[in-house]
N, C-alpha and C positions, 0 to 999 in steps of 0.2 A: 302729611301722609302722602299727598300726591307727588311732592318733590322727591320723597324717599323712594316711591315706586319707580319714578322716572330715572333716578340714579341707579337703582338696582337693575332696571331693564337695560340701561346702557352698559353696565358692567358685564352682564352675561355675554359670552362670546362663543368661541369655537366649541366649547364643551356642551353648551345648550343646543347649538345647531346640530352637533353630532348626535346628541341624545334624541332630539326631535326627529332627525333623519332616520334614526334606527327604527322608529315606528312607521316604516314605509309600508306600502301595500303587501310586501313580503311578510313583514312582521304581523300586520293586522290579520292576514290570511292564516298564518301559522298559528297564532294565538287563538283565533276563532276555531280553527280545526281542532286544536288541542282541547279547548273547552267543550266543544261538541262531542268529541270522541270519548273523553275521559272525565268530563264533568269537573267537579270541585277538586278532584284528586290531582290535578296538574297545577293548582294555585301556588303551591310552595316553590315552584321554579322561579316565580317572579322575585321573591325575596332572596333566594339563594344566589341569583345572578347579580344582584346589586353590588356587593363588595367585589365580585369578580370583574364586573365591567369597570368599576371605578379604578381598580388596581391596574388593569392592562391599559386603559385609556390614559391614565395619569402617566404611566411610563412612556407611552408614545408621545404625549404632549411634552414631557420633559426632554425627550430625545430631540424633538423639533426645536425647542427653545434653546437648549445648550449648544447643539450643533449648528443651528440655523440652516438645517438641511432636512429634506424629507427622508423618510425611513428607507426608501429604495437607495438613495444616494449614500446613506450611511452604510448600508449593507455592501454596496458596490466598492466603497473606499476601504473597508476594513475586513472583508471576508472574501474567500475564493469566489471566482466568477460563477462556478457551477451552482453555488448556493443562490445567487441572484437569479440565475436562469430557472432553477427549480421553483423559486417563489413566483416568478412571472408565469411559468408554465401551469402552475396550480391555480393561480389567482385569475388569470385572464379569462378562461372559459366560465368560471363561476360568476365573476362580476358581469360579464357580457350577458349571461343567461339571466342574471338578476335584473339588469337593465331592460332586457326584452320582456321579462315577466311583468315588471312594473308598467312598462309602456302598454302591454296587452291589457293589464288590469284597468288602466286609465281609459283605453279604447272601449273596453267592455262596459265600464261605468258610463262613459259618454253615450254609448248606444242605448243603455238602459234609460237614460234621461231623454234622448232624442232618437227614438226607434227608426225614424226615417233615414238616419245617417248610418252608413256602414262603420263598424268598429275600427276597421283598418284605416279608413279615411280620417276618422277622429284621431286615432293614434298618430298617424303621419302628421296631421295638423299640429298636434302637441309637440312632436319632435322639432318641427320647423320653428315653432314659437320659442321653445326652450333654447335651441341653438342660437337663434337671433338674440334673445335676451342675454345669454351667457357671453356672447361675443361682443354685444353692444354695450352692456353695462357691467360694472364690477359686481361680483357675486354677493358682496356684503349688502348692497342695496336690495337685491332680489330677496336674499335670505331675511332681511329685516321685515319685509312684508309677509313672507311665508311663515315666519315664526308665529304671527297672530293666527293664521289659518289653522295651524297645528292645534290650537287650543280647542278647535271643534271636537277633537277626540275626547275631551273631558266629558262629552255627553255619555260616554260609556260608564262614567262614575255614577250616573243617575239611574240608568235603565234597570240594573239588577234589583234595585230596591223598590221598583214598582210592582214587584212580585213578592208574595210571602216568602220570607227567608228565615233560615235557622242560623242565627248569628254564631251560636256555639259550633255548628258544623263548619261554617265558613272559617272561623278562627282555627279550628282543629286542622283542617286541610291546608290552611295558609302556612302553618308553621311546623307541621309534622309530615315529613316526606313520605310519599306513597310511591312504591315502585312495583311494577308488574314485570315478571321475567318472560317477556315475549317480544317478538319482532316489532309489533305495532307500537308498543310503548317505547321500545328502544329508539325507533324512528322518530317518535314524537319528542323524546328527550333531546336527541341530537339536533332535530330541527329547531326546537326552541332555543337551545344554547347557541346553535349556529347563526340564527337570525338575530339573536340578542348580542352575542359577542362576535360580531361579523368582521372578518379579516380586512375588508375594504375600509372599515372605520379606523383601523390602526394607521393605515397610510394617510387617510384624510386628516386625522387629528394632528399628526406630526407636521404635515404640510401647512395646515391652517395656523398652527402655533408659529411656524417658521415665518409665514406671511405677516402675522401680527407683529412679531418682534422686529422684523426688518422694516415694516412700514412706520413703526413708532420710533425707529432709530434709537433704540435703547439696548441695554445689556441685561443679562440675566441677574436677578437679585432675589433675595428671600421674599421681598414684597411681591414680585412678579410670579414667583413659584407658588406663593400662598394664594394669590388671585386665581392662578390657573387651576389649582386643586379645588378651590371653591366652585369654580365654573364647571369643572368636570363632574363634581358631586351633584350639583344642581341638575345638570343635563341627564346624568345617568339615573338619578332618583325619579325625575320627571318621566323619563322613558319607561322605567319599570312600573311606575304607578299606572300609566296608561295600559301597559301590558297586563297588569293584574286585573284591571277592570274589564278589559276585553275578554280575558279568559272567563271571568266571573259572569259577564253578560252572556257569552256563548253557552256556558254551563247552565245558566238559569233559563235561557230562552230555548236553546236547541236540545241539549242533553236531557233536560227535564221533560221535554216533550218527545223523547225517543228519536230525535233526529241526530244521528251520529256522524253523518258525512256531509261536508260542505263541498259542493262541486262547482259552484259559480259565485261570482260577486253578487248576483241577484239573490242567492240564498243568504249570503252574509248580511245584505241590506235589511232583511226581515227582522233582524235583531233590534232595529230601532223603531219598529211599528208601535210598541206600547207607549213610547214617548212622543213621537212625532206624527203618527198616523199617516196621512197622505203625503206628508213632507219627509217621510223617512228616507226615501231615495235621495232627496236633495241634500239632507244632512250627511248621509253616508258618502255621497258623491263628493261633497266638499272635502270631507276627511281624506278619501282616497286620492282625489286629484291634488289636494294641497300637500299631502305627505309625498305623493309621487313626484310633484314638481320640485319638492325640496330634496328628495332622495336621489332622483335620477341625475341631477347635476353633481351630487356628492359621489355617486357611483362612477359616472363617466369622468369626473374630475380626478378621482383617485387613480383611475386607470391611466389617464393622461399624464399625471405627475409621475407615475411609475415608469411609463415609457420614456418620458422626457428626461428623467434623471438617469435612466439606463443608457440612453444614447446622447447625453449632453445637449439636449435641445433647450432653448429658452422656454421657461414655463411661468405660469401665474395667471389667475383669473382676472387680474386687473390689467393685463396686457391686451392690446388689440390683436386682431387676427394676423396682421402682417408682422407683428413683433414676436409671435410665438406660433408659427404655422404648424410645426409638427405637433405641438401640444393640442391645438384645436382640431387638427385633422384626425388625431387619435380619438378625440371626443366624438367627432362626426361619424367616423368609422364604427366606433363602439355602439352608437345609437342605431346605425343602419343594420349592423349585425344583430343587435337586439331586436329590431323591428322584424327581422326575417324569421323570428320564432313562430310567426303565423304559418310559415311554409311547413313547419314541422307538425302542424295540427295538434299542438299540445295546449290544453286549456291553461289560462293564466293561473288558476288555483294550483294545478298539478306542477306547473313550471316553478311557481314560487316555493312550493313544498320541496321540490328537488333541489332548488338553490339553497334553501336553508340546511338541508342535509349535507350538501357539498361543503358549505361553510363550516359545518360542525366537524367534518373530517379534515379540513385544511388547517383550521385554527390552532390545534395543538403544536404543529410544526412552527408556525409563526410566533406563537407565544413563547416557546422555548428559545427562539432566536432573540426576541425582544428582551427576555430575561437576561440573556447573555450580554447583550449590548448595555443594558441598564446597570450591570455590575462591573463593566469594564472601566477601570480608571483611565485607560488610554483614550477612550471615547468620551466618557462622561466627566472626567476630572473629579472634582469634589462633590459632584451631584449624582453619585451612584446611589443605588437602592439602600434604604435603611433595612434593618432586620424585619420590621413590620411590613414594609413593601415587598420584601422577598417572601415573607410568609404567605401573604395573599396572592402573590404572583405564582408561587409553587402550587398553592391550593387551586388556583385557576387552571394551571397546566394539568394537574392531576384530574380535576373534574372533567375538563374538556377531552383529555386523552382517554379517561375511563369511559365516558359516554360513547366516544367513537368506537372503542374496542368492544363495548357492550353491544353496540349496533351491529358491528361486523360479525361478532360471535353469534348473534341472533340469526344472521343470514345463513350461516353455515349449518345450523341445526335443521 
């Protein structure tokens, strides 16, 4: 049994890392906000998004494996330049804001644990630490440790059941969609889908698969594609399982007690009181800091890959600084820009919510482009989408575009 677990752990790769990274401080905050504001009525979004996430991340992974290039480079090589620049123009500010919001959340959590230290000082310390680790060590080594930290989030699977629950009500709202035709609900729906099916993950997934196949010096085969699909499914299911229980926890702890607004990470930490008592902040902080340390390298790495592929710079997280200066300078600049979010006087919670909405508005454009790439025989050869993959891809596009239009229409009224 022990050897089986060890083999399974070694097999999971970019898909699991991507899934775990998706439950970053942005995700935790958005899901907590949704559960507090709408209670059990937002549970169904966790199950809806599983096949959608699997569909789009599998396409991105397949593009990276087949082309042995990142998504940005594929777009640059096969599409008009203006499409590439539109993608960069839309993605850069959203990803940078996401980096800043996650850094701010880590700083706020650090200040919560150590009140004598300013949150800006703590956030800056984490930036320096992360940059040093990412430049000094291969990302795979860092991620291997952080994968374990992410399992702290499983605490959310326990908390809701410390309260009296109606299993019938939970099951009903888990599988029967509930929609309210107002701006608040539209914003929540776009934010949940945006932070779950996040554009930066598209670029990251393709590049990580590219790195994997290049490092292993192998060629694409049915065995490799099957392993990739299994890895993506494990990662996305794990990600959404955590999402489900975070919403359920917030609905149980906050909404049930008529607390409908989450303004600070301090508020969100209260959800763990029933389980951990005085250690609630510590457990919550490990979750926030662990997922932040996993997600921020993914965010800044995705942006660095995009810029490096656009301008033909050497890239790769296994390279040293002097081997990929432009790549790492982009990473440093993105973190500095993200850190400057403090100057805007925007709370981490508000910034994370804005980021999630931005992703929800950008994602449909990128999904349409990824669908087109995945169906191009010129680009993908014999590894184009099957009918089933196209079905789920189109459903993903329709759901993301529909939610974005729903939100924009709600603003007009």
